[in-house]
C-alpha positions in Angstrom: -37.7 19.0 8.7 -35.0 17.0 7.0 -33.9 14.3 9.5 -30.4 14.4 7.9 -30.0 18.2 8.2 -27.6 19.7 10.8 -25.1 16.9 10.6 -27.4 13.8 11.0 -26.0 10.7 9.4 -27.3 9.6 6.0 -27.6 6.0 5.3 -24.5 4.2 4.0 -23.7 4.7 0.3 -25.1 1.9 -1.7 -27.0 0.8 1.5 -30.7 0.8 2.2 -32.0 0.0 5.7 -35.5 -0.3 7.1 -35.5 3.2 8.5 -34.4 5.3 5.6 -34.4 5.2 1.8 -31.0 5.5 0.2 -30.5 9.1 -0.8 -29.6 10.0 -4.4 -26.1 11.3 -5.0 -27.5 14.7 -6.1 -29.2 15.1 -2.7 -26.0 15.3 -0.7 -25.2 18.7 0.6 -22.3 20.2 2.6 -22.6 19.3 6.2 -24.3 15.9 5.6 -22.8 13.0 7.3 -22.4 9.8 5.2 -21.4 6.3 6.1 -18.8 4.9 3.6 -18.7 1.1 3.7 -15.8 -1.1 2.7 -15.1 -1.3 -1.0 -17.3 1.7 -1.8 -16.3 4.8 -3.7 -16.3 8.0 -1.7 -19.2 10.0 -3.4 -18.2 13.6 -2.5 -15.3 15.5 -1.0 -15.4 15.6 2.8 -13.8 15.2 6.2 -13.2 12.0 8.1 -15.2 11.8 11.3 -14.4 9.3 14.1 -12.5 6.1 13.1 -9.4 6.3 10.9 -10.1 5.6 7.2 -7.9 3.4 5.0 -8.2 4.5 1.4 -7.1 3.5 -2.0 -6.4 6.9 -3.7 -4.9 5.5 -6.9 -7.8 6.6 -9.1 -6.7 10.2 -8.4 -3.0 10.1 -7.6 -1.8 7.0 -9.5 -0.1 5.9 -6.3 -1.2 2.3 -5.5 -0.1 2.5 -1.8 -3.0 2.6 0.6 -3.2 5.7 2.8 -4.7 6.5 6.2 -6.8 9.5 6.9 -7.5 10.3 10.5 -10.4 12.3 12.2 -10.6 15.7 10.5 -8.5 14.8 7.5 -9.7 15.8 4.0 -10.9 13.0 1.7 -11.6 13.5 -2.0 -14.3 11.9 -4.0 -13.4 9.0 -6.3 -11.2 7.2 -3.8 -12.1 3.8 -2.6 -12.6 2.7 1.1 -10.1 -0.1 1.5 -10.6 -0.6 5.2 -13.4 -0.5 7.8 -16.6 1.7 7.5 -16.1 5.3 8.4 -18.1 8.5 8.6 -17.6 11.3 6.2 -18.8 14.9 6.7 -19.5 16.2 3.2 -17.9 19.5 2.3 -19.1 19.8 -1.3 -22.0 18.6 -3.5 -21.5 15.8 -6.0 -21.3 18.3 -8.9 -18.5 20.3 -7.2 -16.5 17.3 -6.1 -13.0 16.3 -7.2 -14.2 13.2 -9.2 -16.8 15.3 -11.0 -14.0 17.7 -11.9 -12.0 14.8 -13.4 -15.0 13.7 -15.5 -15.3 17.3 -16.8 -11.7 17.2 -17.8 -12.3 14.1 -19.8 -15.3 15.7 -21.5 -13.4 18.8 -22.3 -10.6 16.8 -23.7 -12.9 14.9 -26.0 -14.5 18.2 -27.1 -11.2 20.0 -27.7 -9.3 20.0 -31.0 -5.7 18.8 -31.3 -3.3 20.9 -33.5 -3.4 18.2 -36.1 -7.2 18.4 -36.2 -7.2 22.2 -36.6 -4.7 21.8 -39.4 -7.0 19.2 -41.1 -9.9 21.7 -40.8 -7.8 24.4 -42.6 -7.0 21.9 -45.4 -10.7 21.1 -45.6 -11.4 24.8 -46.4 -8.9 24.7 -49.2 -10.5 21.4 -50.5 -13.8 23.2 -51.5 -12.3 25.6 -54.1 -10.1 22.7 -55.4 -13.2 20.6 -55.9 -15.0 23.5 -57.7 -11.9 24.1 -59.9 -11.7 20.4 -60.9 -15.5 20.2 -61.6 -15.3 23.4 -63.7 -12.3 22.2 -65.7 -14.0 18.8 -66.4 -17.1 20.6 -67.7 -15.1 23.0 -69.7 -12.9 20.3 -71.3 -15.7 17.9 -72.1 -18.7 20.1 -72.5 -20.6 17.5 -70.3 -22.2 19.0 -67.2 -22.6 15.4 -65.9 -18.9 15.2 -65.4 -18.9 18.2 -63.2 -21.8 16.8 -61.3 -19.9 13.5 -60.8 -16.9 15.4 -59.5 -19.0 17.3 -57.0 -20.7 14.2 -55.8 -17.6 12.1 -55.4 -15.6 14.8 -53.7 -15.6 14.3 -49.9 -13.7 16.3 -47.3 -14.7 13.8 -44.6 -11.3 12.3 -44.3 -10.0 15.7 -43.3 -13.0 16.8 -41.2 -13.8 13.5 -39.4 -11.0 11.1 -39.6 -8.5 13.1 -37.5 -10.8 14.0 -34.6 -12.3 10.5 -34.5 -8.8 9.0 -34.2 -7.7 11.5 -31.5 -10.9 11.1 -29.5 -10.7 7.4 -29.8 -7.2 7.5 -28.4 -8.4 9.6 -25.5 -11.2 7.2 -24.8 -8.8 4.2 -25.1 -6.5 5.9 -22.6 -9.3 6.7 -20.2 -10.4 3.0 -20.2 -6.9 2.2 -19.0 -7.1 4.8 -16.2 -5.0 7.4 -18.0 -6.6 10.9 -17.9 -5.5 12.9 -21.0 -6.6 16.5 -20.6 -6.9 17.4 -24.3 -6.4 16.2 -27.8 -3.5 18.5 -28.1 -1.8 16.8 -25.1 -2.3 13.4 -26.7 -0.8 14.6 -29.9 2.2 16.2 -28.2 2.7 13.1 -26.2 2.7 11.0 -29.4 5.5 13.2 -30.8 7.6 13.4 -27.6 11.0 11.9 -27.5 12.4 13.3 -24.2 10.2 13.4 -21.1 11.0 15.3 -17.8 9.1 14.6 -14.6 8.7 16.7 -11.4 6.4 14.5 -9.5 8.1 11.2 -8.7 5.5 10.2 -6.2 2.8 9.6 -8.8 5.1 7.6 -11.1 6.2 4.9 -8.7 4.7 1.5 -8.2 3.3 2.5 -4.9 3.6 -1.0 -3.4 4.9 -0.5 0.2 8.3 -2.1 0.9 10.8 -1.9 3.7 13.5 0.5 2.6 15.8 0.2 5.6 16.1 -1.3 9.0 17.9 1.0 11.5 18.6 -0.7 14.8 20.2 1.0 17.8 22.4 -2.1 18.5 23.0 -2.7 14.8 21.1 -6.0 14.7 18.5 -5.0 12.1 17.7 -8.7 11.3 16.4 -9.4 14.9 14.4 -6.1 14.9 12.8 -7.0 11.6 12.0 -10.5 12.8 10.2 -9.3 15.9 8.2 -6.7 13.9 7.2 -9.1 11.2 6.2 -11.7 13.8 3.8 -9.3 15.3 2.6 -7.9 12.0 1.5 -11.3 10.8 -1.8 -10.7 12.5 -2.1 -7.0 11.8 -4.4 -5.4 9.3 -2.3 -2.3 8.9 -1.5 -1.2 5.4 2.2 -1.6 5.9 2.1 -4.9 7.8 2.3 -7.0 4.7 5.5 -5.2 3.5 7.2 -5.9 6.8 6.3 -9.6 6.7 7.4 -9.8 3.1 10.8 -8.2 4.0 11.3 -10.8 6.7 10.4 -13.6 4.4 12.7 -12.4 1.7 15.5 -12.6 4.3 14.4 -16.0 5.4 14.0 -14.9 9.0 12.1 -17.4 11.3 8.9 -15.8 12.6 7.1 -16.6 15.9 3.4 -16.4 16.3 2.5 -13.5 18.6 0.4 -13.6 21.7 -1.7 -11.0 23.6 -2.1 -8.9 20.5 -3.9 -5.6 20.7 -4.3 -3.4 17.7 -5.4 0.2 17.6 -6.5 1.1 14.0 -4.4 3.8 12.5 -1.9 3.8 15.3 -0.2 0.4 15.7 -0.2 -3.0 17.2 1.2 -4.4 20.5 1.8 -7.9 21.6 4.2 -10.5 22.9 6.7 -12.3 20.7 8.8 -15.1 22.1 8.4 -13.7 25.6 9.3 -10.1 24.6 6.9 -7.2 24.5 6.9 -5.7 21.0 5.1 -2.6 19.6 4.9 -1.7 16.0 3.3 1.6 14.8 3.6 5.3 14.8 6.6 6.5 16.8 4.6 8.7 19.2 2.3 5.8 19.9 4.8 2.9 20.1 7.2 5.0 22.3 5.1 7.6 24.1 6.7 10.9 24.5 8.7 10.7 21.4 17.7 -2.5 4.7 9.2 4.9 4.7 7.8 3.3 -8.5 7.0 1.8 -12.4 6.2 3.7 -15.4 4.3 1.2 -17.4 1.2 3.3 -17.6 3.2 6.2 -18.9 4.7 3.9 -21.6 1.2 2.8 -22.5 0.0 6.5 -22.7 2.9 7.2 -25.1 2.0 4.2 -27.2 -1.7 5.2 -27.3 -0.7 8.7 -28.3 1.7 7.6 -31.0 -0.8 5.1 -32.4 -3.7 7.6 -32.4 -1.5 10.2 -34.2 -0.3 7.6 -36.7 -3.9 6.4 -37.4 -5.2 9.9 -37.8 -2.5 10.7 -40.4 -3.1 7.4 -42.2 -6.8 8.1 -42.4 -6.4 11.6 -43.7 -3.8 10.7 -46.3 -5.5 7.5 -47.5 -9.0 9.2 -47.5 -7.8 12.3 -49.4 -5.8 10.2 -51.8 -8.9 8.1 -52.6 -11.1 11.2 -52.9 -8.6 12.9 -55.3 -8.4 9.7 -57.4 -12.2 9.4 -57.5 -12.4 13.1 -58.6 -9.9 12.5 -61.4 -11.9 9.4 -62.5 -15.1 11.4 -62.5 -13.5 14.3 -64.4 -12.4 11.8 -67.0 -15.9 10.4 -67.4 -15.2 7.1 -65.8 -17.7 7.6 -62.9 -21.4 8.5 -63.1 -22.9 10.7 -60.4 -24.7 7.6 -58.9 -21.5 5.5 -58.8 -19.6 8.5 -57.5 -22.1 8.9 -54.6 -21.7 5.3 -53.6 -17.9 5.5 -53.9 -17.9 8.7 -51.8 -19.9 7.0 -49.0 -17.6 4.0 -49.1 -14.5 6.2 -48.7 -16.1 8.0 -45.7 -17.0 4.7 -44.0 -13.5 3.3 -44.7 -11.5 6.2 -43.3 -13.8 6.5 -40.2 -13.6 2.8 -39.6 -9.8 3.0 -39.8 -9.7 6.0 -37.4 -11.7 3.9 -34.9 -8.9 1.4 -34.7 -7.4 3.7 -32.1 -10.0 2.3 -29.7 -8.9 -1.3 -30.1 -7.8 -3.0 -26.9 -4.4 -4.7 -27.1 -3.3 -2.6 -30.1 -0.6 -0.8 -28.1 1.1 -3.8 -26.5 4.8 -3.4 -25.9 7.4 -5.6 -27.3 7.2 -9.1 -25.9 10.3 -10.5 -24.2 11.9 -13.6 -25.7 11.1 -17.1 -24.3 12.8 -17.7 -21.0 13.0 -14.0 -20.1 10.5 -14.2 -17.3 12.4 -17.0 -15.7 15.6 -14.9 -15.9 13.8 -12.0 -14.3 12.7 -14.2 -11.4 16.2 -15.5 -11.0 17.6 -11.9 -10.5 14.7 -10.9 -8.3 15.5 -13.9 -6.0 19.2 -12.9 -6.0 18.2 -9.4 -5.1 16.2 -10.6 -2.1 19.1 -12.8 -1.0 21.7 -10.1 -1.4 19.7 -7.2 0.2 19.9 -8.8 3.6 23.7 -8.7 3.4 23.7 -5.3 1.8 22.1 -3.9 4.9 25.1 -5.3 6.9 27.3 -2.9 4.9 25.7 0.1 6.6 25.5 -1.6 9.9 29.3 -2.2 9.8 29.8 1.4 8.8 27.7 2.6 11.8 29.6 0.5 14.3 33.2 0.9 13.1 34.2 3.4 15.9 32.4 1.3 18.5 34.4 -1.9 17.8 37.9 -2.7 18.8 40.3 -2.1 15.9 40.9 -5.8 15.2 37.2 -6.5 15.2 36.5 -3.5 13.0 39.1 -4.8 10.5 37.4 -8.3 10.5 34.0 -6.8 9.9 35.1 -4.6 7.0 37.1 -7.5 5.6 34.0 -9.7 5.7 32.0 -7.0 3.8 34.8 -7.0 1.2 34.7 -10.8 0.8 30.9 -10.6 0.3 31.3 -8.0 -2.4 34.0 -9.9 -4.3 32.6 -13.4 -3.9 28.8 -12.8 -4.1 27.9 -9.3 -5.4 30.3 -8.7 -8.2 29.5 -12.1 -9.9 25.8 -11.1 -9.7 26.5 -7.8 -11.4 28.6 -9.5 -14.1 25.7 -11.9 -14.8 23.3 -9.0 -15.2 25.7 -7.4 -17.7 25.9 -10.6 -19.6 22.4 -12.1 -19.4 19.9 -9.5 -18.3 20.9 -6.2 -19.9 20.9 -7.5 -23.5 17.3 -8.7 -23.1 16.3 -5.3 -21.6 18.0 -3.4 -24.4 16.0 -5.4 -27.0 12.7 -4.4 -25.3 13.6 -0.7 -24.7 15.2 0.0 -28.1 17.2 3.1 -28.8 20.9 3.7 -28.4 22.4 1.9 -25.4 19.3 2.1 -23.1 21.1 0.3 -20.3 24.0 2.7 -20.1 23.0 4.2 -16.7 23.0 0.7 -15.1 26.3 -0.2 -16.7 27.7 3.0 -15.1 26.3 2.0 -11.8 28.0 -1.4 -12.1 31.3 0.4 -12.8 30.9 2.6 -9.7 30.1 -0.5 -7.5 33.3 -2.2 -8.9 35.3 1.0 -8.2 34.1 1.3 -4.6 34.8 -2.4 -4.0 38.3 -2.1 -5.2 38.8 1.1 -3.2 37.6 -0.8 -0.1 40.1 -3.6 -0.8 42.9 -1.1 -1.2 42.1 0.6 2.1 42.1 -2.8 3.9 45.4 -3.8 2.3 46.9 -0.6 3.6 45.9 -1.4 7.2 48.1 -3.5 9.4 46.9 -6.5 11.4 46.2 -4.3 14.4 43.2 -2.7 12.5 42.3 0.9 11.6 43.5 3.9 13.4 41.0 6.7 14.2 42.1 8.6 11.1 41.4 5.5 8.9 37.8 5.2 10.1 36.5 8.2 8.1 37.8 6.7 4.8 36.4 3.2 5.6 33.0 4.6 6.6 32.8 6.9 3.6 33.3 3.9 1.2 30.9 1.7 3.1 28.2 4.3 3.1 28.7 4.9 -0.6 28.4 1.2 -1.4 25.3 0.9 0.7 23.6 3.9 -1.0 24.4 2.9 -4.5 23.5 -0.7 -4.0 20.1 0.1 -2.6 19.4 2.6 -5.4 20.7 0.3 -8.0 18.6 -2.7 -6.9 15.4 -0.5 -6.7 16.0 0.8 -10.2 16.5 -2.6 -11.7 13.4 -4.0 -10.0 11.2 -1.1 -11.2 12.6 -0.3 -14.6 14.1 -3.5 -15.9 12.9 -6.7 -14.3 9.3 -5.7 -14.7 9.8 -5.6 -18.5 10.6 -9.4 -18.5 7.3 -10.4 -16.9 4.9 -12.5 -19.0 1.9 -10.6 -20.3 -0.8 -10.5 -17.7 1.6 -11.5 -15.0 2.7 -8.0 -13.8 0.6 -6.3 -11.1 -2.0 -3.9 -12.4 -1.0 -0.3 -12.5 -3.1 2.7 -11.5 -4.2 5.8 -13.2 -1.8 8.4 -14.5 -2.8 11.9 -15.6 -1.1 13.4 -18.6 -1.2 16.8 -20.3 
């Protein structure tokens, strides 16, 4: 009887102990229970059993953020265990798993023919009668059969038959090595010719690094709430703890070291911070009874596709041009059959070697930013971190307007306006003057920074509108009917500033990083 049958645990993957030999992947059957250790790839699709699993699913989804799967949750093969060991109840065999399906997609893509390759095949069919016609004409004109033989020997359809598919498959392989799954040669070719792209799955196109989007405190003091949470999360292993600590550091909040810390994996952490009891975690756990994306891989996929398509076309045109020239030379008696055979082999080798250039690493690098661009990007990142803490106050003031005495509400709104005029608008003007011209150079095209310029214009408009509303108020402060207008403008400013900063961080500032400095991106499926 199989000791693992009926739900017995198999040894950990990649693990051999004294009691059991490590099972081969092909031996795993639905119902088997596997131990997945930290850092290991989940071998088959299955269900989490027991402890919560912390997984890196970026190989499948392209989303770099770690996720948690609780007892009974589905886990797909190909993801990586980024946390503690956990048990997995297999629901498929290795051959039927998600990861095996991805591998089959890549194999099918390499075996399929792109439209350009099919076109080349059709031209190759026409090349045969052309060769016979040239050979016959050379024989008829010269009366020398050796000329016809030389034409037949030197004629080679290999640039048409081999060069295009070699370039396309090389491009697919190059993309796969970078974690980009292209489903077919046709998809790669269409991507290479694309000029406008539309997306309907934003979740797989973002950076995936967790970040604090907003702090919403009941009493409006989001800074103190964030400070307490970050103080406790300093010692937490939760996947979001680092983001909370970073958000507090960006706002220069002083952190205390926590005491009496107790963490429940997958739920949250409790402890004491500065004499106050603090709990951070899922809402139902923390409270019983109850300021949370980059396209660089896509850019790389487009560059791979365009380069593969260009190399395929170059190989075909250059190879066929050389073949036709060699046929003409043979027809004129300038090439013997032996010399023609050697030349024909040389042409084949040359065009195939050229097509293999699509495999070369580093051949699709984007435009490099000019010297000093990275330092400029760091400057604006630092300014964003400094400004975001105050931007959150914009919403806090809007939330509290009707709770404050009119004079105090006026003072709070006036302080927001001063911040916008004295700090934020100069920052936006510096971006227009210094940052956007550099980004435009890297992106190319007609006015690629136009959307961000329009966002700046809207920020300026709302700031002026807020100033006008404040000028219309008397020293006694806003009346109840004035509060709606003030709140509308403040909420609008907060929303556009949050969105605008996020867009600049993801789409613009990342372009200015020095090569090799930007964080690695995860797989993206195309086609």
